[in-house]
C-alpha positions as CSV (number, residue, x, y, z in Angstrom):
1,M,62.1,102.9,166.1
2,M,61.4,106.7,165.5
3,Y,64.0,107.5,168.3
4,K,66.7,105.3,167.0
5,T,65.5,106.6,163.0
6,M,66.2,110.6,164.2
7,K,69.6,108.6,165.9
8,I,70.9,107.6,163.4
9,K,70.3,110.6,161.2
10,K,72.4,113.3,163.5
11,I,75.6,110.8,163.2
12,L,75.2,111.2,159.8
13,V,75.0,114.9,159.7
14,A,77.5,114.6,161.9
15,M,80.0,113.4,160.1
16,A,79.7,115.2,156.9
17,L,79.8,118.0,158.8
18,F,83.3,116.7,160.4
19,S,84.6,115.4,157.6
20,P,88.2,116.0,156.0
21,F,86.8,115.6,153.0
22,S,84.3,118.3,151.6
23,F,80.8,118.0,150.3
24,A,81.9,119.1,147.1
25,E,84.5,116.3,146.9
26,A,82.4,113.5,147.6
27,Q,80.6,114.5,145.5
28,Q,83.0,114.5,142.7
29,V,82.3,112.1,139.6
30,W,85.4,110.3,138.2
31,T,86.2,111.2,134.3
32,P,88.9,109.6,133.1
33,D,89.6,111.8,130.4
34,N,92.3,114.2,131.5
35,G,91.2,117.3,128.8
36,D,94.3,117.1,127.1
37,G,93.5,114.2,124.5
38,T,95.5,111.9,127.2
39,F,93.4,109.3,129.7
40,T,93.6,108.2,132.9
41,N,93.4,104.2,134.2
42,P,90.1,103.0,134.7
43,L,88.1,103.9,131.8
44,M,85.2,103.2,133.7
45,W,84.6,102.9,137.9
46,G,83.9,99.0,138.7
47,D,83.9,95.6,137.5
48,W,83.3,95.1,133.9
49,P,84.1,91.6,132.7
50,D,84.5,90.0,128.8
51,P,83.6,93.9,127.5
52,D,82.3,93.6,123.1
53,V,82.5,96.6,121.7
54,I,80.8,97.6,118.6
55,R,80.7,100.9,116.5
56,V,77.3,102.4,115.3
57,G,77.5,105.3,113.1
58,D,79.3,107.5,114.8
59,E,78.8,106.4,118.3
60,F,80.6,103.1,120.6
61,Y,78.4,100.4,122.3
62,M,79.6,98.1,125.2
63,V,78.5,94.9,126.9
64,S,79.7,93.7,129.4
65,T,78.9,90.3,131.5
66,S,77.2,90.7,134.6
67,M,76.0,87.0,135.5
68,H,73.7,86.3,138.2
69,Y,73.1,90.5,139.0
70,V,69.9,92.0,137.7
71,P,69.2,94.5,135.6
72,G,72.2,92.4,133.9
73,S,74.1,93.0,131.0
74,P,74.9,96.6,131.5
75,V,74.9,98.8,127.5
76,A,77.0,101.8,128.0
77,K,78.2,104.5,124.8
78,S,80.8,106.5,123.9
79,K,81.6,108.9,121.0
80,D,85.6,108.2,122.0
81,L,86.3,105.5,123.8
82,V,87.4,106.9,126.8
83,N,83.7,108.9,128.5
84,W,81.2,106.3,128.7
85,E,77.3,106.1,130.0
86,M,75.6,103.8,131.0
87,V,72.2,103.4,128.4
88,G,70.4,100.4,129.5
89,Y,70.4,97.0,130.6
90,A,69.7,94.2,128.1
91,V,68.1,91.3,130.7
92,D,65.6,92.3,133.1
93,R,65.5,89.6,135.5
94,Y,65.6,85.5,134.3
95,D,62.6,83.7,134.6
96,E,63.4,80.7,132.9
97,D,64.9,78.6,136.1
98,P,62.7,79.7,139.8
99,R,66.5,78.9,141.6
100,Y,67.6,82.8,140.2
101,D,64.9,84.0,142.7
102,M,66.8,81.5,145.4
103,Q,63.7,78.9,144.6
104,G,64.6,75.4,145.2
105,G,68.2,76.3,145.1
106,T,70.4,79.1,143.9
107,L,72.3,79.8,140.5
108,Y,74.8,82.0,142.6
109,L,77.0,83.7,139.4
110,N,75.4,81.9,136.8
111,G,73.0,83.9,134.4
112,S,74.9,85.7,131.7
113,W,78.1,85.3,130.5
114,A,80.6,86.1,127.5
115,N,78.2,88.8,126.9
116,S,78.5,89.7,122.7
117,I,76.8,92.7,121.2
118,R,76.2,94.0,117.4
119,Y,73.9,96.0,115.1
120,H,72.5,94.4,112.2
121,N,69.3,96.4,109.8
122,G,68.5,98.6,112.5
123,R,68.2,96.8,115.8
124,F,70.7,95.8,118.2
125,Y,71.2,92.3,119.8
126,V,72.8,91.1,122.5
127,A,73.8,87.3,123.1
128,F,75.2,85.3,126.0
129,C,75.7,82.3,127.0
130,T,73.6,80.9,130.9
131,P,75.7,77.9,132.4
132,Y,74.4,75.9,134.8
133,G,75.7,74.7,137.6
134,W,79.2,75.3,136.4
135,G,79.6,72.3,134.2
136,T,77.1,70.3,135.8
137,E,74.3,71.1,133.9
138,K,73.2,71.7,130.3
139,G,72.7,75.4,130.4
140,N,71.1,78.1,127.6
141,F,72.4,80.5,125.5
142,C,70.1,83.9,125.1
143,I,69.9,86.4,122.3
144,C,68.5,90.0,123.5
145,E,66.8,92.2,121.2
146,A,65.7,96.0,120.6
147,D,65.4,98.9,118.1
148,K,67.8,101.3,120.8
149,P,70.3,100.5,123.3
150,E,67.7,102.4,125.6
151,G,65.2,99.5,125.2
152,P,63.1,97.7,125.8
153,W,64.4,94.5,124.8
154,K,63.0,91.8,124.4
155,R,65.1,88.6,125.6
156,T,64.9,84.5,123.1
157,V,65.9,81.8,125.6
158,F,67.5,78.9,123.3
159,P,68.2,75.1,125.4
160,E,71.6,75.4,123.5
161,Y,74.3,75.9,125.6
162,L,76.5,77.8,122.9
163,Y,80.4,79.5,123.6
164,D,83.7,80.4,122.5
165,N,84.9,77.0,120.9
166,S,88.0,78.0,121.6
167,N,91.4,75.3,122.4
168,L,94.9,76.5,121.6
169,G,96.2,79.9,122.8
170,L,99.0,80.8,121.1
171,K,101.1,83.7,122.1
172,I,102.1,85.9,119.1
173,M,106.3,86.6,118.7
174,P,106.3,90.1,118.5
175,A,108.6,92.3,115.8
176,E,110.9,94.7,117.4
177,G,108.8,97.3,119.6
178,Q,106.4,95.4,119.7
179,K,104.0,93.7,122.7
180,P,103.1,90.3,122.9
181,E,99.6,89.1,120.9
182,L,97.1,86.3,122.7
183,L,95.8,84.1,119.6
184,W,92.9,81.5,119.9
185,L,92.5,79.3,118.1
186,P,89.9,78.2,115.7
187,A,89.6,81.7,114.2
188,S,88.5,84.1,111.6
189,E,91.5,84.7,108.9
190,Q,90.3,88.5,109.7
191,Q,91.1,87.7,113.7
192,I,94.4,85.4,112.6
193,R,95.1,88.9,110.3
194,R,94.3,91.1,113.0
195,T,96.4,89.7,115.7
196,L,99.7,89.5,113.6
197,L,98.7,93.3,112.7
198,R,98.9,94.3,116.2
199,A,102.0,91.9,116.8
200,G,103.8,93.9,114.2
201,V,104.1,90.9,111.9
202,R,102.8,91.1,108.0
203,D,103.5,87.8,106.8
204,A,101.8,84.9,109.6
205,G,104.1,82.6,107.2
206,T,106.7,83.7,109.3
207,A,105.1,84.0,113.0
208,Q,106.6,82.5,115.7
209,Y,104.2,81.0,119.1
210,T,104.5,79.8,121.2
211,I,101.6,77.4,123.2
212,D,100.3,79.5,125.7
213,A,97.3,78.2,126.6
214,F,96.1,73.7,126.1
215,F,92.6,72.6,125.7
216,L,92.5,70.0,123.6
217,Q,93.6,66.1,124.2
218,K,97.1,64.4,125.6
219,E,97.9,62.8,123.0
220,V,97.4,66.4,120.6
221,G,99.5,68.0,122.9
222,E,102.2,65.8,122.8
223,L,102.8,66.0,119.1
224,L,102.9,70.2,119.3
225,D,105.0,70.3,122.0
226,E,107.9,69.0,119.5
227,K,107.2,70.6,116.1
228,Q,106.1,74.1,115.2
229,D,103.2,74.2,112.1
230,S,102.7,77.1,110.6
231,L,98.7,78.9,111.6
232,T,97.1,77.8,108.8
233,A,97.5,74.2,109.9
234,L,96.8,74.8,114.1
235,N,93.9,76.3,112.8
236,A,92.6,74.3,110.9
237,M,93.5,71.1,113.3
238,S,91.8,73.0,115.5
239,S,88.2,74.1,114.1
240,A,88.1,70.5,113.3
241,I,88.3,68.8,116.9
242,A,85.7,72.1,117.7
243,K,83.8,70.2,115.3
244,L,83.6,67.2,118.0
245,D,81.3,65.9,120.9
246,E,83.0,65.2,123.7
247,K,82.6,60.8,122.6
248,G,84.7,62.0,119.1
249,Q,87.2,63.7,121.4
250,N,88.3,60.7,122.9
251,K,88.1,58.7,120.1
252,L,90.7,61.1,118.1
253,E,92.6,60.8,121.1
254,A,93.0,56.5,120.2
255,V,93.3,56.9,116.8
256,I,96.0,59.0,117.5
257,V,97.9,56.9,119.0
258,F,97.2,54.1,116.1
259,A,98.0,56.4,113.5
260,D,100.9,58.0,114.0
261,P,100.5,61.3,112.7
262,K,103.3,63.8,113.0
263,N,101.9,67.3,113.0
264,A,98.8,69.7,112.7
265,A,97.9,69.0,109.1
266,Q,97.5,65.1,110.0
267,I,95.7,64.8,113.2
268,C,93.3,67.8,111.6
269,Q,92.8,64.7,109.3
270,L,91.8,61.8,111.5
271,A,89.7,64.5,113.0
272,K,87.6,65.2,109.8
273,N,87.8,61.2,108.8
274,L,86.9,59.7,112.2
275,D,83.4,57.6,110.6
276,L,86.4,55.2,108.9
277,F,87.8,53.9,112.1
278,S,85.8,51.2,114.2
279,F,87.0,51.9,118.3
280,I,86.0,50.6,121.4
281,P,86.5,51.9,125.0
282,G,88.0,50.4,127.4
283,V,88.7,47.6,125.7
284,H,92.0,46.2,125.5
285,T,92.5,42.1,125.1
286,P,91.7,40.3,122.1
287,E,89.3,38.3,125.1
288,E,87.5,41.2,125.9
289,Y,87.5,42.4,122.1
290,G,86.1,38.9,121.1
291,K,83.7,38.9,124.4
292,Y,82.7,42.5,123.2
293,M,81.6,41.2,119.4
294,I,79.9,38.1,120.8
295,Q,77.8,40.2,123.7
296,E,77.7,43.8,122.7
297,S,78.2,44.6,119.3
298,G,74.3,43.6,118.1
299,R,76.0,41.1,115.4
300,F,75.1,38.2,117.2
301,E,71.9,36.9,119.1
302,Y,73.7,35.9,122.5
303,D,72.3,33.0,124.7
304,D,73.9,32.8,127.7
305,N,73.0,29.8,128.7
306,L,75.7,28.9,125.9
307,D,78.3,31.1,127.8
308,G,80.7,28.2,128.6
309,F,80.7,27.4,124.4
310,Y,82.3,30.2,123.4
311,N,85.9,31.2,123.0
312,Y,86.2,34.5,123.3
313,K,90.3,34.7,123.4
314,S,90.2,32.8,119.5
315,Y,87.3,34.8,118.4
316,G,89.1,37.9,119.3
317,E,92.3,37.3,117.9
318,H,90.4,36.4,114.6
319,R,89.0,39.8,114.3
320,I,91.8,41.4,114.6
321,Q,93.9,39.7,112.3
322,Q,91.1,40.3,110.2
323,E,91.0,43.9,109.9
324,D,94.6,44.6,111.6
325,G,93.3,46.9,114.3
326,C,95.4,46.6,117.8
327,F,95.1,48.1,121.6
328,S,96.0,51.1,123.2
329,A,95.3,52.5,127.2
330,Y,92.4,54.1,125.3
331,G,90.5,50.7,123.6
332,Y,90.8,48.5,120.8
333,V,90.7,50.8,117.2
334,A,90.7,49.4,113.9
335,Y,90.9,51.4,110.4
336,R,88.1,50.8,107.4
337,G,89.1,53.1,105.1
338,M,90.3,52.3,101.5
339,L,93.1,55.1,101.3
340,S,96.1,53.9,103.5
341,L,96.6,55.5,106.7
342,E,99.4,57.8,104.9
343,E,97.0,58.8,101.9
344,L,94.5,59.8,104.5
345,M,96.8,61.8,106.8
346,A,97.9,63.5,103.2
347,E,96.4,67.3,102.4
348,D,94.1,66.1,100.2
349,P,92.7,62.7,100.1
350,A,90.7,63.2,97.4
351,E,93.8,63.8,94.9
352,Q,95.6,60.9,96.7
353,T,92.4,59.0,95.5
354,Q,92.4,60.2,91.8
355,Q,95.6,59.8,91.7
356,N,94.7,56.0,92.6
357,Q,94.6,53.1,89.5
358,G,92.0,52.0,91.0
359,P,89.8,51.0,94.3
360,V,92.0,49.1,96.5
361,M,90.5,45.3,96.8
362,G,90.8,43.6,100.4
363,M,88.9,46.6,102.1
364,R,90.1,45.9,105.9
365,G,87.2,46.3,108.0
366,F,84.6,44.6,110.2
367,S,83.0,42.3,108.1
């Protein structure tokens, strides 16, 4: 064994002596700073995905996604955004799941995703989500905190998978001489304003865009393809939809078919008022609806011994006529609100209510 080790060392020495590159060249460290006020990409060698940068005093700090690698969540600092140096890692190791140690499986490529760094009241914070099983498991959300970027860092694991809820990506058409910018919605007014300024657009009301990335429902997409709404209306719609869980988003699909909105503002109002609609997925005929109401809705004490005596179709037809509901490919939908659908989808339903002379009689709904 000793002989093999010595032989390997001799080979390495020979390679160094007879290499066409000098020892000094081999030791040269990359620098992007050209020394004349310009720089050359890449700023940093290696993979630095999802960089997030803040400024504290006269120094900039950056954190990056590192997935399952440990130490993880690397933190770097710079005074000019060109010359960067490593200062530490926010994560020493992942203790919350044995699969990070390849016990009972693996969590390869999980770990830290979409890292963010912030500074508040003298402390540094790094936050990231930890996906599990590529969406097959819930995952966690972590916040690391330290008095200085070098550490030590304290990590708190929250049993919630929090992440960027962007659902619509717009490519902002730039002013002459500028480059297009991608705007993810929902976004804050400040984010929208900064994105427009980078594209050379001064007025959000005149901004032109194309839909570049779409993670909303099919029915929403078909409407937005037909008409260009304002950024304000699109952002409000995206924000309302982002607050819905998967069940709510599926319900919104059916409600859109039922209510037939014409623009993003009307879709937004529907998303905010989903509780005014009844939705039964997978029900497509009066008989199926009648059977659901009698057997599953909890409104009746169903006795399967009397199943042959129930007229599901007749009861379903009666309910549909009473509620003014309808079927779609998604299921059965009925509206239970006091305003008309047109008034509900107006930008300010409360104002519409005030304009009414009195309460609407004969409210449709389940009795």
